[in-house]
C-alpha positions as CSV (number, residue, x, y, z in Angstrom):
1,X,-63.4,-145.3,-40.1
2,X,-65.3,-141.9,-39.9
3,X,-66.8,-141.0,-43.1
4,X,-65.5,-137.7,-44.5
5,X,-69.0,-136.6,-45.5
6,X,-70.6,-137.4,-42.1
7,X,-68.5,-135.6,-39.5
8,X,-69.0,-136.5,-35.9
9,X,-69.1,-133.9,-33.1
10,X,-65.8,-133.4,-31.3
11,X,-67.7,-134.1,-28.1
12,X,-68.2,-137.7,-29.2
13,X,-64.4,-138.3,-28.9
14,X,-63.9,-136.3,-25.7
15,X,-62.6,-138.7,-23.0
16,X,-62.3,-136.0,-20.3
17,X,-58.7,-135.2,-20.9
18,X,-57.9,-131.5,-20.7
19,X,-54.8,-129.5,-21.7
20,X,-53.2,-127.1,-19.3
21,X,-52.4,-124.5,-21.9
22,X,-50.3,-122.3,-19.5
23,X,-48.0,-125.1,-18.4
24,X,-47.7,-126.6,-21.9
25,X,-46.7,-123.1,-23.0
26,X,-44.0,-123.0,-20.5
27,X,-42.6,-126.4,-21.7
28,X,-42.6,-125.0,-25.3
29,X,-40.8,-121.8,-24.3
30,X,-37.9,-124.0,-23.0
31,X,-34.7,-122.9,-21.2
32,X,-34.7,-119.3,-22.6
33,X,-38.3,-118.6,-21.8
34,X,-37.9,-115.0,-20.6
35,X,-35.7,-114.2,-23.6
36,X,-38.4,-115.5,-25.9
37,X,-41.1,-113.6,-24.2
38,X,-39.0,-110.4,-24.3
39,X,-38.4,-111.0,-28.0
40,X,-42.1,-111.6,-28.7
41,X,-42.9,-108.4,-27.0
42,X,-40.4,-106.6,-29.2
43,X,-41.8,-108.5,-32.3
44,X,-45.3,-107.2,-31.4
45,X,-44.2,-103.6,-31.9
46,X,-46.0,-102.3,-35.0
47,X,-42.9,-100.4,-36.0
48,X,-41.2,-103.7,-36.7
49,X,-44.0,-105.3,-38.7
50,X,-43.9,-105.9,-42.4
51,X,-46.1,-103.6,-44.4
52,X,-47.4,-105.4,-47.5
53,X,-47.3,-103.6,-50.8
54,X,-44.2,-101.6,-50.3
55,X,-41.7,-101.3,-53.2
56,X,-38.5,-103.3,-52.6
57,X,-36.6,-100.0,-52.1
58,X,-39.1,-98.8,-49.5
59,X,-39.1,-102.1,-47.8
60,X,-35.3,-102.1,-47.6
61,X,-35.1,-98.7,-46.0
62,X,-37.9,-99.6,-43.5
63,X,-36.0,-102.8,-42.4
64,X,-32.7,-100.9,-42.1
65,X,-34.4,-98.4,-39.7
66,X,-35.8,-101.4,-37.8
67,X,-32.3,-102.6,-37.2
68,X,-31.7,-99.3,-35.4
69,X,-34.8,-100.0,-33.2
70,X,-33.4,-103.4,-32.3
71,X,-30.1,-101.7,-31.2
72,X,-32.1,-99.1,-29.2
73,X,-34.1,-101.9,-27.5
74,X,-30.9,-103.9,-26.7
75,X,-32.3,-106.8,-28.5
76,X,-29.3,-108.0,-30.5
77,X,-26.2,-108.0,-28.3
78,X,-26.7,-111.1,-26.2
79,X,-24.0,-113.2,-27.9
80,X,-21.2,-110.6,-27.9
81,X,-18.5,-110.4,-25.2
82,X,-19.5,-108.8,-21.9
83,X,-16.5,-106.5,-22.1
84,X,-18.1,-104.9,-25.2
85,X,-21.6,-104.6,-23.8
86,X,-22.9,-108.1,-24.6
87,X,-23.8,-110.9,-22.3
88,X,-22.1,-114.0,-23.7
89,X,-25.5,-115.7,-24.0
90,X,-25.3,-117.6,-27.2
91,X,-28.4,-119.8,-26.8
92,X,-30.5,-116.9,-25.7
93,X,-29.3,-114.8,-28.6
94,X,-30.5,-117.3,-31.1
95,X,-33.8,-117.9,-29.2
96,X,-34.5,-114.1,-29.3
97,X,-33.5,-113.6,-32.9
98,X,-35.6,-116.4,-34.4
99,X,-38.8,-114.9,-32.9
100,X,-38.3,-111.8,-35.1
101,X,-39.6,-113.9,-38.0
102,X,-43.1,-113.2,-36.8
103,X,-42.6,-109.5,-37.2
104,X,-41.0,-109.6,-40.6
105,X,-38.7,-112.3,-42.0
106,X,-36.7,-109.7,-43.8
107,X,-35.9,-108.1,-40.4
108,X,-34.9,-111.5,-38.9
109,X,-32.6,-112.3,-41.8
110,X,-31.1,-108.8,-42.2
111,X,-30.4,-108.8,-38.5
112,X,-28.9,-112.2,-38.9
113,X,-26.6,-111.0,-41.6
114,X,-25.4,-108.0,-39.6
115,X,-24.9,-109.6,-36.2
116,X,-25.2,-113.4,-36.7
117,X,-22.9,-113.7,-39.7
118,X,-20.8,-110.5,-40.3
119,X,-20.4,-109.8,-36.5
120,X,-20.1,-113.4,-35.5
121,X,-17.3,-113.9,-38.1
122,X,-15.3,-111.1,-36.6
123,X,-16.0,-112.4,-33.1
124,X,-15.3,-116.1,-33.7
125,X,-12.7,-116.0,-36.4
126,X,-10.8,-112.9,-35.3
127,X,-8.6,-112.2,-32.3
128,X,-9.2,-109.9,-29.4
129,X,-7.7,-106.9,-31.2
130,X,-10.1,-107.5,-34.2
131,X,-13.0,-107.7,-31.8
132,X,-12.1,-104.5,-30.0
133,X,-11.5,-102.6,-33.2
134,X,-14.6,-103.6,-35.2
135,X,-17.3,-105.2,-32.9
136,X,-18.5,-102.0,-31.2
137,X,-19.3,-100.4,-34.6
138,X,-20.9,-103.6,-35.8
139,X,-23.0,-103.9,-32.6
140,X,-24.3,-100.3,-32.8
141,X,-24.8,-100.4,-36.5
142,X,-22.2,-97.8,-37.3
143,X,-20.6,-100.5,-39.5
144,X,-23.3,-102.3,-41.5
145,X,-21.6,-105.3,-43.1
146,X,-21.9,-108.2,-45.5
147,X,-20.9,-111.9,-45.2
148,X,-19.1,-112.5,-48.5
149,X,-18.8,-116.3,-48.8
150,X,-21.1,-117.6,-51.5
151,X,-19.9,-117.3,-55.1
152,X,-22.0,-117.6,-58.3
153,X,-20.0,-120.6,-59.4
154,X,-19.7,-122.4,-56.1
155,X,-22.8,-122.1,-53.9
156,X,-22.6,-124.9,-51.3
157,X,-19.1,-125.9,-52.3
158,X,-17.3,-123.3,-50.1
159,X,-14.0,-125.2,-50.2
160,X,-13.8,-124.6,-54.0
161,X,-14.5,-120.8,-54.0
162,X,-12.2,-119.0,-56.5
163,X,-11.6,-115.6,-54.9
164,X,-8.0,-115.3,-53.9
165,X,-6.1,-113.4,-51.1
166,X,-2.4,-113.4,-52.1
167,X,0.1,-112.1,-49.6
168,X,2.6,-109.4,-50.7
169,X,5.5,-109.4,-48.3
170,X,6.9,-106.2,-49.8
171,X,3.9,-104.1,-48.7
172,X,2.7,-106.4,-45.8
173,X,-0.7,-106.6,-47.5
174,X,-3.1,-109.2,-48.9
175,X,-4.3,-108.7,-52.5
176,X,-8.0,-109.8,-52.8
177,X,-9.0,-110.7,-56.3
178,X,-11.9,-112.0,-58.3
179,X,-10.3,-113.9,-61.2
180,X,-13.4,-114.5,-63.3
181,X,-17.1,-114.0,-63.5
182,X,-18.1,-117.2,-61.7
183,X,-16.1,-116.0,-58.7
184,X,-18.3,-113.0,-58.0
185,X,-19.7,-113.1,-54.5
186,X,-23.5,-113.4,-54.8
187,X,-26.7,-113.1,-52.8
188,X,-25.0,-111.1,-50.1
189,X,-27.3,-109.2,-47.7
190,X,-26.3,-105.6,-47.1
191,X,-24.2,-105.6,-50.3
192,X,-26.4,-103.7,-52.6
193,X,-27.0,-100.6,-50.5
194,X,-26.1,-100.5,-46.9
195,X,-22.9,-102.4,-46.3
196,X,-19.7,-100.4,-45.7
197,X,-17.5,-103.5,-44.9
198,X,-17.5,-107.2,-45.4
199,X,-16.0,-110.4,-44.2
200,X,-14.6,-111.9,-47.4
201,X,-13.8,-115.6,-47.7
202,X,-10.9,-116.3,-50.1
203,X,-8.2,-118.8,-50.8
204,X,-5.1,-117.7,-48.8
205,X,-2.0,-117.9,-50.8
206,X,1.5,-117.1,-49.4
207,X,4.9,-118.1,-50.7
208,X,3.3,-119.9,-53.6
209,X,1.2,-122.2,-51.3
210,X,-2.6,-122.2,-51.2
211,X,-3.6,-122.8,-47.5
212,X,-7.3,-122.9,-48.3
213,X,-10.3,-120.7,-47.4
214,X,-9.8,-118.0,-44.8
215,X,-11.7,-114.9,-43.8
216,X,-10.6,-111.2,-44.3
217,X,-12.1,-108.0,-43.1
218,X,-12.5,-105.7,-46.1
219,X,-13.8,-102.1,-46.3
220,X,-16.3,-101.7,-49.2
221,X,-17.6,-98.2,-49.2
222,X,-16.7,-94.7,-48.1
223,X,-19.2,-94.2,-45.2
224,X,-19.5,-90.5,-46.1
225,X,-20.5,-91.0,-49.7
226,X,-21.5,-94.7,-49.7
227,X,-19.6,-95.0,-53.0
228,X,-17.6,-98.2,-53.5
229,X,-13.9,-97.9,-52.8
230,X,-11.3,-98.4,-55.6
231,X,-11.2,-101.9,-57.0
232,X,-14.6,-103.0,-55.7
233,X,-17.5,-103.6,-57.9
234,X,-21.1,-104.3,-56.9
235,X,-24.5,-105.1,-58.5
236,X,-27.9,-105.0,-57.0
237,X,-29.9,-108.2,-57.1
238,X,-33.1,-106.1,-57.1
239,X,-36.5,-107.8,-56.6
240,X,-36.4,-111.4,-55.4
241,X,-39.1,-114.1,-54.8
242,X,-39.3,-112.9,-51.2
243,X,-37.3,-111.2,-48.4
244,X,-37.3,-107.9,-50.4
245,X,-36.5,-105.9,-47.3
246,X,-32.9,-107.1,-47.7
247,X,-30.6,-105.4,-50.1
248,X,-29.0,-108.5,-51.6
249,X,-26.2,-107.9,-54.1
250,X,-23.0,-109.1,-55.8
251,X,-19.4,-108.1,-55.1
252,X,-16.2,-108.4,-57.0
253,X,-12.6,-107.4,-56.1
254,X,-10.0,-106.2,-58.6
255,X,-6.7,-106.6,-56.8
256,X,-8.0,-104.9,-53.6
257,X,-5.3,-104.5,-51.0
258,X,-5.9,-104.9,-47.3
259,X,-3.4,-104.9,-44.4
260,X,-2.0,-108.3,-43.3
261,X,-3.7,-107.7,-39.9
262,X,-7.1,-107.8,-41.6
263,X,-6.8,-111.5,-41.8
264,X,-9.2,-113.0,-39.2
265,X,-6.5,-115.2,-37.8
266,X,-7.8,-117.3,-35.0
267,X,-7.3,-120.5,-37.0
268,X,-4.6,-119.4,-39.5
269,X,-2.1,-116.6,-39.5
270,X,0.6,-115.2,-41.8
271,X,3.7,-113.5,-40.4
272,X,5.4,-110.4,-41.9
273,X,7.8,-112.6,-43.8
274,X,4.9,-114.6,-45.4
275,X,5.2,-117.8,-43.3
276,X,1.9,-119.5,-42.5
277,X,1.0,-121.0,-39.1
278,X,-2.1,-122.6,-37.7
279,X,-3.1,-124.3,-34.4
280,X,-4.8,-126.9,-36.6
281,X,-2.4,-128.9,-38.7
282,X,-4.9,-130.6,-41.0
283,X,-6.2,-128.3,-43.8
284,X,-9.5,-130.2,-43.9
285,X,-10.1,-130.1,-40.2
286,X,-9.1,-126.4,-40.2
287,X,-11.6,-125.6,-42.9
288,X,-14.5,-127.3,-41.2
289,X,-13.6,-125.8,-37.8
290,X,-13.8,-122.3,-39.3
291,X,-17.1,-123.0,-40.9
292,X,-18.4,-124.7,-37.8
293,X,-18.0,-121.5,-35.8
294,X,-20.8,-120.0,-38.0
295,X,-23.3,-122.8,-37.5
296,X,-25.6,-120.5,-35.6
297,X,-27.2,-119.3,-38.9
298,X,-28.6,-122.8,-39.4
299,X,-29.7,-123.0,-35.8
300,X,-31.5,-119.7,-36.2
301,X,-33.2,-120.7,-39.4
302,X,-34.4,-123.9,-37.8
303,X,-36.0,-122.0,-35.0
304,X,-37.5,-119.3,-37.3
305,X,-39.1,-122.0,-39.5
306,X,-40.6,-123.6,-36.4
307,X,-42.0,-120.3,-35.2
308,X,-43.5,-119.5,-38.6
309,X,-45.1,-123.0,-38.7
310,X,-46.7,-122.3,-35.3
311,X,-48.1,-119.0,-36.5
312,X,-49.5,-120.6,-39.6
313,X,-51.2,-123.4,-37.8
314,X,-52.7,-121.1,-35.1
315,X,-54.3,-119.1,-37.9
316,X,-55.5,-122.0,-39.9
317,X,-56.8,-124.1,-37.0
318,X,-58.5,-121.1,-35.4
319,X,-60.3,-120.5,-38.7
320,X,-61.1,-124.2,-39.1
321,X,-62.9,-124.2,-35.7
322,X,-65.1,-121.3,-36.8
323,X,-65.7,-121.6,-40.5
324,X,-68.8,-123.7,-41.4
325,X,-69.3,-125.4,-44.8
326,X,-72.0,-127.9,-46.0
327,X,-74.8,-129.4,-44.0
328,X,-73.8,-133.0,-44.4
329,X,-74.7,-134.0,-40.8
330,X,-77.8,-131.8,-40.4
331,X,-80.7,-130.4,-42.4
332,X,-80.2,-127.0,-40.7
333,X,-76.7,-126.8,-39.4
334,X,-73.5,-126.5,-41.5
335,X,-70.4,-128.3,-40.3
336,X,-67.3,-126.7,-38.8
337,X,-64.3,-127.4,-41.0
338,X,-62.2,-129.1,-38.4
339,X,-65.0,-131.7,-37.8
340,X,-64.3,-133.1,-41.2
341,X,-61.9,-136.1,-41.1
342,X,-60.0,-134.8,-44.2
343,X,-59.5,-131.4,-42.6
344,X,-58.1,-133.1,-39.5
345,X,-55.8,-135.1,-41.8
346,X,-54.6,-131.9,-43.4
347,X,-53.8,-129.9,-40.4
348,X,-53.3,-132.0,-37.3
349,X,-50.3,-134.1,-38.6
350,X,-48.6,-130.8,-39.5
351,X,-49.3,-129.7,-35.9
352,X,-47.7,-132.9,-34.6
353,X,-44.6,-132.4,-36.7
354,X,-44.4,-128.8,-35.6
355,X,-44.4,-129.9,-32.0
356,X,-41.7,-132.5,-32.8
357,X,-39.6,-129.8,-34.6
358,X,-40.0,-127.4,-31.7
359,X,-38.8,-129.9,-29.1
360,X,-35.9,-130.9,-31.3
361,X,-35.0,-127.3,-31.8
362,X,-34.8,-126.8,-28.1
363,X,-32.3,-129.7,-27.9
364,X,-30.3,-128.2,-30.8
365,X,-30.2,-124.8,-29.0
366,X,-29.0,-126.3,-25.8
367,X,-26.2,-128.2,-27.7
368,X,-25.3,-124.9,-29.5
369,X,-25.1,-123.0,-26.3
370,X,-23.0,-125.8,-24.6
371,X,-20.4,-125.6,-27.5
372,X,-20.2,-121.8,-27.9
373,X,-20.2,-121.1,-24.1
374,X,-17.3,-123.6,-23.8
375,X,-19.2,-126.0,-21.4
376,X,-18.8,-128.8,-23.9
377,X,-16.5,-127.8,-26.7
378,X,-14.6,-130.8,-28.0
379,X,-14.1,-131.6,-31.6
380,X,-16.7,-134.3,-31.2
381,X,-19.2,-131.8,-29.7
382,X,-18.7,-129.5,-32.6
383,X,-19.2,-132.3,-35.1
384,X,-22.3,-133.4,-33.3
385,X,-23.6,-129.8,-33.4
386,X,-22.8,-129.4,-37.1
387,X,-24.6,-132.7,-37.9
388,X,-27.6,-131.9,-35.7
389,X,-28.0,-128.4,-37.1
390,X,-27.8,-129.7,-40.7
391,X,-30.3,-132.4,-40.1
392,X,-32.9,-130.3,-38.3
393,X,-32.6,-127.2,-40.4
394,X,-33.3,-129.2,-43.5
395,X,-36.4,-130.9,-41.9
396,X,-37.9,-127.7,-40.4
397,X,-37.4,-125.5,-43.4
398,X,-39.1,-128.0,-45.8
399,X,-41.8,-128.5,-43.2
400,X,-42.6,-124.8,-42.9
401,X,-43.2,-124.5,-46.7
402,X,-45.5,-127.6,-46.6
403,X,-47.3,-126.2,-43.6
404,X,-47.8,-122.7,-45.1
405,X,-49.1,-124.2,-48.4
406,X,-51.5,-126.6,-46.7
407,X,-52.8,-124.0,-44.3
408,X,-53.3,-121.6,-47.3
409,X,-55.3,-124.2,-49.1
410,X,-57.2,-125.2,-46.0
411,X,-58.4,-121.6,-45.6
412,X,-59.7,-121.4,-49.2
413,X,-59.8,-118.1,-50.9
414,X,-59.3,-116.3,-47.6
415,X,-55.9,-118.1,-47.3
416,X,-54.8,-116.5,-50.6
417,X,-55.4,-113.0,-49.3
418,X,-52.1,-111.3,-48.2
419,X,-53.8,-110.0,-45.1
420,X,-53.9,-113.5,-43.7
421,X,-50.1,-114.0,-43.9
422,X,-49.7,-117.4,-45.6
423,X,-48.7,-116.3,-49.0
424,X,-46.3,-113.6,-47.7
425,X,-44.7,-115.9,-45.2
426,X,-44.3,-118.6,-47.8
427,X,-42.6,-116.3,-50.3
428,X,-40.2,-115.0,-47.6
429,X,-39.3,-118.4,-46.2
430,X,-39.0,-120.1,-49.5
431,X,-35.2,-119.4,-49.7
432,X,-34.6,-120.8,-46.2
433,X,-34.3,-124.3,-47.8
434,X,-31.3,-123.2,-49.9
435,X,-29.4,-120.7,-47.9
436,X,-27.1,-121.3,-45.0
437,X,-26.7,-124.6,-46.8
438,X,-28.9,-126.2,-49.4
439,X,-31.0,-128.8,-47.6
440,X,-30.1,-131.6,-49.9
441,X,-26.4,-130.9,-49.5
442,X,-26.8,-130.6,-45.8
443,X,-28.5,-134.0,-45.6
444,X,-25.5,-135.5,-47.6
445,X,-23.3,-134.0,-44.9
446,X,-25.4,-135.8,-42.3
447,X,-25.3,-139.0,-44.2
448,X,-21.5,-138.9,-44.4
449,X,-21.3,-138.5,-40.7
450,X,-23.6,-141.5,-40.2
451,X,-21.4,-143.6,-42.5
452,X,-18.3,-142.4,-40.6
453,X,-19.8,-143.4,-37.3
454,X,-20.9,-146.7,-38.7
455,X,-17.5,-147.4,-40.0
456,X,-15.8,-146.3,-36.7
457,X,-18.1,-148.7,-34.8
458,X,-16.8,-151.8,-36.6
459,X,-13.3,-150.6,-37.5
460,X,-11.5,-152.1,-34.5
461,X,-13.5,-155.3,-34.1
462,X,-11.7,-158.6,-34.2
463,X,-12.4,-161.1,-36.9
464,X,-14.6,-163.3,-34.6
465,X,-16.9,-160.5,-33.5
466,X,-17.1,-159.1,-37.1
467,X,-18.0,-162.6,-38.4
468,X,-20.7,-163.0,-35.8
469,X,-22.1,-159.6,-36.9
470,X,-22.1,-160.5,-40.5
471,X,-23.8,-163.8,-39.8
472,X,-26.4,-161.9,-37.8
473,X,-26.9,-159.4,-40.6
474,X,-27.3,-162.3,-43.1
475,X,-29.8,-164.0,-40.9
476,X,-31.8,-160.8,-40.4
477,X,-31.8,-160.2,-44.1
478,X,-33.0,-163.8,-44.7
479,X,-35.8,-163.3,-42.2
480,X,-36.9,-160.1,-43.8
481,X,-36.7,-161.3,-47.4
482,X,-38.6,-164.5,-46.7
483,X,-41.4,-162.7,-45.0
484,X,-41.1,-164.8,-41.8
485,X,-41.4,-161.6,-39.8
486,X,-44.6,-160.8,-41.5
487,X,-46.0,-164.2,-40.7
488,X,-44.9,-163.8,-37.0
489,X,-46.6,-160.5,-36.7
490,X,-49.8,-161.8,-38.4
491,X,-49.9,-164.7,-36.0
492,X,-49.3,-162.5,-33.0
493,X,-52.0,-160.1,-34.0
494,X,-54.4,-163.1,-34.6
495,X,-56.2,-161.1,-37.2
496,X,-57.2,-158.6,-34.6
497,X,-57.2,-154.9,-35.6
498,X,-57.3,-154.0,-31.9
499,X,-54.1,-155.9,-31.1
500,X,-52.4,-154.3,-34.1
501,X,-53.5,-150.9,-32.9
502,X,-52.2,-151.6,-29.4
503,X,-48.8,-152.6,-30.8
504,X,-48.6,-149.5,-33.0
505,X,-49.2,-147.0,-30.2
506,X,-46.6,-148.6,-28.0
507,X,-43.7,-146.2,-27.6
508,X,-41.0,-148.9,-27.8
509,X,-42.5,-150.3,-31.0
510,X,-42.4,-146.9,-32.6
511,X,-38.8,-146.3,-31.5
512,X,-37.7,-149.7,-32.8
513,X,-39.4,-149.3,-36.2
514,X,-38.0,-145.8,-36.8
515,X,-34.5,-146.6,-35.5
516,X,-34.4,-149.9,-37.4
517,X,-35.1,-148.1,-40.6
518,X,-32.2,-145.7,-40.1
519,X,-29.8,-148.5,-39.1
520,X,-30.7,-150.7,-42.0
521,X,-30.5,-148.0,-44.6
522,X,-27.1,-146.9,-43.3
523,X,-25.8,-150.5,-43.2
524,X,-27.0,-151.1,-46.7
525,X,-25.3,-148.0,-48.1
526,X,-22.1,-148.7,-46.1
527,X,-21.9,-152.2,-47.6
528,X,-22.4,-150.8,-51.1
529,X,-19.7,-148.2,-50.6
530,X,-17.3,-150.4,-48.7
531,X,-14.9,-150.9,-51.7
532,X,-15.3,-147.4,-53.2
533,X,-12.4,-146.0,-51.3
534,X,-10.1,-148.6,-52.9
535,X,-11.1,-147.7,-56.4
536,X,-9.5,-145.0,-58.6
537,X,-11.0,-141.6,-57.8
538,X,-13.4,-141.4,-60.8
539,X,-14.7,-144.9,-60.2
540,X,-15.1,-144.3,-56.5
541,X,-17.1,-141.1,-57.2
542,X,-19.3,-143.0,-59.7
543,X,-20.1,-145.7,-57.0
544,X,-20.9,-142.9,-54.5
545,X,-23.1,-141.2,-57.0
546,X,-25.0,-144.4,-57.7
547,X,-26.0,-144.5,-54.0
548,X,-26.4,-140.7,-53.4
549,X,-30.2,-140.8,-53.2
550,X,-30.1,-143.7,-50.7
551,X,-27.6,-141.7,-48.6
552,X,-29.9,-138.7,-48.5
553,X,-32.9,-140.8,-47.6
554,X,-31.0,-142.4,-44.8
555,X,-30.1,-138.9,-43.5
556,X,-33.7,-137.8,-43.7
557,X,-34.8,-140.9,-41.8
558,X,-32.2,-140.1,-39.1
559,X,-33.5,-136.6,-38.8
560,X,-37.1,-137.9,-38.4
561,X,-35.9,-140.2,-35.6
562,X,-34.2,-137.3,-33.9
563,X,-37.4,-135.3,-33.9
564,X,-39.5,-138.3,-32.6
565,X,-37.0,-138.8,-29.8
566,X,-37.0,-135.2,-28.9
567,X,-40.9,-135.2,-28.7
568,X,-40.8,-138.4,-26.6
569,X,-38.2,-136.9,-24.2
570,X,-40.3,-133.8,-23.9
571,X,-43.3,-135.8,-22.7
572,X,-41.3,-136.5,-19.5
573,X,-41.2,-132.8,-18.8
574,X,-45.0,-132.6,-18.8
575,X,-46.4,-133.0,-15.3
576,X,-50.2,-132.5,-15.9
577,X,-51.8,-135.8,-16.6
578,X,-54.4,-134.6,-19.1
579,X,-51.9,-132.6,-21.0
580,X,-49.5,-135.6,-21.1
581,X,-52.3,-137.8,-22.4
582,X,-53.1,-135.4,-25.2
583,X,-49.5,-134.8,-26.1
584,X,-48.8,-138.5,-26.2
585,X,-51.5,-138.9,-28.8
586,X,-50.0,-136.0,-30.8
587,X,-46.6,-137.8,-30.6
588,X,-48.2,-141.0,-31.8
589,X,-49.7,-139.1,-34.8
590,X,-46.1,-137.9,-35.6
591,X,-44.5,-141.3,-35.2
592,X,-47.2,-143.4,-36.8
593,X,-47.4,-140.8,-39.6
594,X,-43.8,-141.4,-40.4
595,X,-44.3,-145.2,-40.6
596,X,-47.4,-144.6,-42.8
597,X,-45.4,-142.3,-45.0
598,X,-42.7,-144.9,-45.5
599,X,-45.0,-147.9,-45.4
600,X,-43.7,-149.2,-48.7
601,X,-40.2,-149.5,-47.1
602,X,-41.5,-151.3,-44.1
603,X,-43.5,-153.7,-46.2
604,X,-40.7,-154.4,-48.8
605,X,-38.2,-155.0,-46.0
606,X,-40.5,-157.2,-44.0
607,X,-40.7,-154.9,-41.0
608,X,-44.5,-154.9,-40.8
609,X,-47.2,-157.4,-41.6
610,X,-49.9,-156.7,-44.1
611,X,-52.5,-157.1,-41.3
612,X,-50.8,-154.4,-39.1
613,X,-50.2,-152.2,-42.1
614,X,-54.0,-152.2,-42.9
615,X,-54.8,-151.0,-39.3
616,X,-52.4,-148.1,-39.5
617,X,-54.4,-145.4,-41.3
618,X,-57.7,-146.2,-39.6
619,X,-55.9,-146.0,-36.2
620,X,-54.3,-142.7,-37.0
621,X,-57.8,-141.4,-38.0
622,X,-59.2,-142.4,-34.6
623,X,-56.3,-140.7,-32.8
624,X,-56.9,-137.5,-34.9
625,X,-60.6,-137.5,-33.9
626,X,-59.6,-137.7,-30.2
627,X,-57.2,-134.8,-30.7
628,X,-59.9,-132.7,-32.4
629,X,-61.4,-131.3,-29.1
630,X,-57.9,-130.1,-28.0
631,X,-56.7,-128.6,-31.3
632,X,-57.3,-125.0,-30.2
633,X,-55.6,-125.6,-26.9
634,X,-52.6,-127.0,-28.6
635,X,-52.1,-124.0,-30.9
636,X,-53.0,-121.5,-28.1
637,X,-50.0,-123.0,-26.1
638,X,-47.7,-121.6,-28.7
639,X,-48.3,-118.2,-27.0
640,X,-48.8,-116.0,-30.0
641,X,-51.2,-113.1,-29.6
642,X,-53.1,-110.9,-32.2
643,X,-50.1,-108.6,-32.5
644,X,-48.1,-111.6,-33.7
645,X,-50.7,-113.3,-35.9
646,X,-52.0,-110.2,-37.7
647,X,-54.4,-112.3,-39.8
648,X,-58.0,-111.1,-40.3
649,X,-59.4,-114.7,-40.2
650,X,-57.8,-115.3,-36.8
651,X,-59.5,-112.4,-35.1
652,X,-62.9,-114.1,-34.5
653,X,-64.5,-112.3,-37.4
654,X,-65.4,-115.6,-39.1
655,X,-67.2,-116.8,-35.9
656,X,-69.2,-113.5,-35.9
657,X,-70.2,-114.0,-39.6
658,X,-71.2,-117.6,-39.1
659,X,-73.2,-116.9,-35.9
660,X,-75.0,-114.1,-37.7
661,X,-75.8,-116.4,-40.6
662,X,-77.1,-119.2,-38.3
663,X,-79.2,-116.7,-36.4
664,X,-80.7,-115.3,-39.6
665,X,-81.7,-118.8,-40.9
666,X,-83.0,-119.9,-37.5
667,X,-85.3,-116.9,-37.4
668,X,-86.3,-117.4,-41.0
669,X,-87.3,-121.0,-40.4
670,X,-89.3,-120.0,-37.4
671,X,-91.3,-117.4,-39.2
672,X,-94.1,-117.8,-41.7
673,X,-92.4,-115.5,-44.2
674,X,-89.6,-117.9,-45.2
675,X,-89.6,-119.6,-48.6
676,X,-90.2,-123.3,-48.8
677,X,-87.4,-125.3,-50.2
678,X,-88.3,-127.0,-53.4
679,X,-86.8,-130.3,-52.2
680,X,-89.4,-130.2,-49.3
681,X,-92.3,-129.9,-51.8
682,X,-90.9,-132.7,-53.9
683,X,-90.6,-134.9,-50.8
684,X,-94.2,-134.1,-49.8
685,X,-95.5,-134.9,-53.2
686,X,-93.7,-138.2,-53.3
687,X,-95.1,-139.1,-49.9
688,X,-98.6,-138.2,-50.9
689,X,-98.4,-140.3,-54.1
690,X,-97.4,-143.3,-52.1
691,X,-100.5,-142.9,-49.9
C-alpha cells in the first residue's frame, strides 16, 4: 500500500494507456449531443450567469428576465407540439434543460416550473383545446404559471391532498377550496411574484363522490395589475437556503369558481350534468398515470445533478493537479495534492460514481423519450420509467451534495470562497433531494416495485417448482450462515492476494456480487412481509414499518446495480483501446467501491471470504494510483469550458503561483544570499560530533 505521506510520482503508475478525450467526450454527450452542445453554448452566455451577492428580490427579477432570453433563443420549446412551434423532442428537451444548471440553478428550476411542470401539465393532462388555448402563452412567457400540487400538510403524499374541487351543476363550474391551513399549496415556484395562473391539483368531487386527485387550470392574478383575483390568497416564502432566484410562495383558495372546461380532462372528465367518466377504470391506476406524465421533473433533476457533479470535479481535480503542499517526498519540492493517496481516495471514487451516474442518466433519458414519443408507451413501460427515474434521481441528487462538499474540503480555504462555486452550488442543489419527490420516499416506491416484481415472478409457479425454489433458498441460506462459502473462497485464493485481486476485478464477479445483494435483500424482505397482507390493516402496517429500512436499503442497492450496469454497457461503446482500459479501471473503482462500502453485509452474509475482503482496499488503492495520470483527461472529457466553470482556482492561477514560488526558492538555493536552514546546521553539528 502506498504511504499517504510518501506520494509516488504519477509516472510510476503510467502503463502507457492514454485517453482519447475527444472521443470519450462524444460518448458522454450521448444521443442528444448537439442539443447538449447548443445548450452549453447558451449556458455560457454571461447574461444567464448567477451573480453572487444579489438580494433575493434582485435575483428573482434577473432570473425572470433570463427566461425571456431562453424564449428569444428558442431554447425551451423542444417538447411542445410541432403545430404550436415545438419539435416534439422530449428527450432533447430534458437534455438541454438540465445543462442550464451550470449557468444558474435558479434559472434551470424556474424554467422547469414554467415549461417542465406548468406547461407540461397543460400539454399532457389537457386536451387539444386546452393546448391550443393556453400553451402559446405559456411557451412565450405571456402566461407565467405555477404548479400547485404540494400542500403544507401532505408533501410527498399527493393522494391525500385536502384541496377540493366540487362541481356545481347549476353554474357549470368547479369550486376550488382550501378547507384548512394544512391544505395551503406550498413551495410553489412563480407563486410569490410572477405567476398569473396555476395548474391546481385537487380532490374532484361531483354528485357526492370523490374521484380523487385531478388537475385544474386556475387564473391567479390580473395580468394588468398583478393583484390576486377574488378568493385567492398568497404568501411569499422569501429567503430560502438556496435557489433564491425563484419566487416560491403559498397559495390558498376560498371557494374560487372556474369553468367546468378548466378541468384538464385527459384522464377524467365531468359532463354538464355532473356525471364522471374516465378511460381508466381503476382510481389508483388513474392517479399514478396522471402523476407519471410529469416524471420529466425527476429526469431533469437527475441530469442536472450529474452536470453539477462534473463541474465540481473538474474544478477540484484541476486544482489538485496544480496545488502543492508539504515536501514529504523531497527536501526541495512540495507535492502536488493529487499525488497523495488520500486525495485520490477523496476525489477519484466520486469521479467514478459521476461517470456511472452519467451513463445511467443517458439510459433514463432514452427510456423517457421512448415513452413520451409513443415509441414504447405501454403501462409497463411507464411503470419502468417511473421506477428508474425514482431510483436514479435519488442516487444522483445525494451524490452531488457529497461531491460538492468533498470537493469544497479538498480545496481548503479556496473551496470555501463563493468565487469557486462549491458553496453556492451546494446551497442551490440542497433542495434537489426533497423536491420532485423526497428521495427516501422515492426509494420506498422503488422497493415496492421490486417486491411486486418478485411476487409476480413466483405467483403462478406450481407447488413442485416453488418447493424446489424454497429448498434452494434454504440450502443457500445454510451455506452462507455456516461460512462454507468463505472457506471455499479462501481455499480457492490459496492465501494469495494476487488471486483475490484478480477475482475482484473480474466483471462477472462484480456483477454477481452486486446483483446477489439486491436479490437476497428483496427476497428476505418479501419473506418477512408475506403474511402482512392477510393481517388487519393496522397490524399489516406495523409489520411493513418494521421492515421499512430494509426495503429502502434494498432499493438503494438496486439503484447502485443499475448504475454499475449502465457504466459496464457504456464500455462497449468505447472503441479506443487506451480509453477503454482507463474507463474499465474507473468502472472497477465504482463497483469495488460499492462492495467495500457494504463489506459488512458481504461478510455477515457469507458472500466474501476474509482473505478476499482484506485485499479489497489495497487493490482499490492500486487502481486509483493507475488512474491518477489520467485524472485531468477524465474531467476534461466532460467538455465544460471556463465560461461554464467560472471558478478562479480552475483558471491556471494556482499553477502560476506555484511555479513562481518554486522558481523563487530554486534561485534562492542557488545563490549565496539565501539563509541556512537551522535543521541543516543541527545536522552538520551532529555529524561533526560523531567524527
